[in-house]
N, C-alpha and C positions, 0 to 999 in steps of 0.2 A: 504495502500499498501505500508506503513512504515514498517509492522510486515514482508511481502513478501519480502521486501528488506532485511531488518533484519537478513533472513533466508540465501543471495545469501552468496558464500564460499568466507570468507574473503580478505584483502590484504594481499599478506606475509610482505610486509612490509620488504624489504631484505635493500635498498640503502637510507643511510642518503644524499649520494649525490643528490639524485633522491625529497628527501625532500616527504616520500609518508605519509602524515597525512592523511587519508580513510577520505572520508566522512560519517557519522553515518545514516541511517535508516530514522530515524525519522526527521533528515534536509534535506537530499534527496528527502524522499517523501515531505516536507513544498513544498522546491527549485521545484520540479517538478508541479507541482501543479498549483503553482505562474506562471509558465511557459507556461502552460496551459493554464490559465487560460490569458492570456497575450497576448499568440500566438494562440491557438490553436494547438495542435502539432497532430492531426489527418491527418492522410497523408503525414505527414513532413517526412524530408530528417534530419537526428541528425547524427551531429558530435563531439565524445565527446572527447576532448583531455587530455593526460597527463588518461585515462580512468581508472588505476587500474586494480579493480576488474570486474568495467565496471557498477557501482551501478547510476551514473546518466542514459547514454546512457542508461542501460536497463529497467531503471524505464520510459521513456519515451514510451517503449511500450507497460505497462498497457493504456495507457491514448492514444493510436492507431498509433503512428508515425508509415510510411512507411518502411524507410531505417534506420538502427542505426550501423556508425563503431565507431567502440573504436580503437583509440589508442595510442600507450603505449610504454614508454623504456624496462620496464622492462620484462623479458623474462616467470619468473616464473609470475608474475602478469598476462601477455596474457594467462596462460596458463590456469590462475583460471577464466578469463574472459570470455573464451571460454566452460568453464566448465559453467560457468552461464546461458549463452546464450543458452546452448542446454537446460534449464530449462526452458528459457522464448520464445524460440521459438515453445515448444512444449505447451503452454497456446496462444500465439498470433499468428497472420501473419502477423511477420515483419522479412523484411531479416534484418539479423546482421553479421556484417564483424569486422571479430577483425585485427590488421594490429599493428605489432610489429615492430617498428621502433626508434627512438629517433628524434625527430621533432628540424629541424635548421641545424641538422648532413646530413640524410640520404634524398632521395626525395621521397616522399610522394604521393600514387596515392589516391586523396579524390574525392567525389564527382562533375563534373560539375556544376550543382545548389544545393547546402547548399540553407536551409532551414536556422536551427538554430545550434548555435553552442553551448556546454556547457563545462565548464571546473569549476577546483579545481587544476587551476597549481601551480608549487611550487614556493613559496614568496620571495624566494630571503636568505631566513635566515641562512642556511649554505654556498648557492655558488649565490656569487652576482648577478642579471641580471637571475636568469635561469627561470625565467617567461616569459622571449621576445624572446626567439623564439615561444615559443606556442602562446603568445601572435599573435607576428605579422604574423604568417598564420592564427590563428582565423579573424584576422582581412582583410587576403589580399582574404579569402572565396568568399566576396561580399555575406555574407549571409543576409537574412533579419534581422535577430534578432542573438546577441550573450552576453551569459552572463558566465557571471567570479564572482566565490568566490575569494576574496583577503583578506590581512589583510587591515582592515582598516583604516592605516597607508598612503598607500599605493598611492602617487601624483601623478605617470606616467602614470597612464593607461588612464585616462582621454585624458590626451595631447597625447599620443599613440594615441589615435581613433579617436581623430581628423586631426591627419595627413591621415587619413586614408577615411576619409569625414562620422565617426560616430558620432553621439551625447548621452551622456549618462545619465542614471536614474539611481537612487539607485531603488530595490527593494525591501531592507530588510538589519538590520540587527542583528547579534547575538552574542553567545558567541561561539569561536570555540574550544572545548574540543582536547587538545593533551595531550593521553595518553601516558607515556613512555618506550617507544621501543628500544631507541635507548641507549649504554651505557654511553652517555654524560646527560642524563635527571636525576638532582639530584631527582627530586621533585614525589609524587606517581602518580597527575595526574595536569594539568595546563588547564588555559584556555584563549584567545587570542582573542580580538575584530575581529571580522570579515565583511564586506560588501560585498552584492552581487550585482552587479551591471547588466543591460541592458543594453546594447549598439546598435542603432538601427539607419535607413536610418533619415536625416532629416523632419518631419513632422512627423515622426511617434513614436513620444511620446503615452506609454499609462498610465503612472502613474500624476491624478492630483494633485495636492500639494495644502493643507488648503492654507486659506489665514492666 
């Protein structure tokens, strides 16, 4: 799966304000396999917020997702995700919808029953609180599970989840690569500590912590 996801058309990375740091194929595949192990993607409806080129949402089709909604603010990224969707639709029996909309500023039609939300939102390094509209939408969808990749230093996400009636567990931690895509970057390559959370309804914890 990692190889196939890496073959998708890449994110155009045009906006510093949107903090468009793409999820690489290896990480996306690892993450999606973890989601399937914990929540079984077969016949599920998946919403990918801040979808970029669609790599996360489209990846769920490989493991049987029934419907995938890719929601992205950048128009060019939506063009790319639609192109990538065409390739996936040819391989799998998945209904895929790309929605070009700025979350928090535009009304968005999402499915009445969302099973799983997945997202690598802007982390707020360039624009403070840039992640809030995406998180608020995710928690308002009443999904079974919400998967969020964010800075390991982020302290506000679990508090927000609790306000919406969700509990949290950490799925994995990783070094997230930040390639030098924008003019303000001075290093050829850098990494930052990232954490993937699974937010779930009370009593649906899946990770057993070792004593």
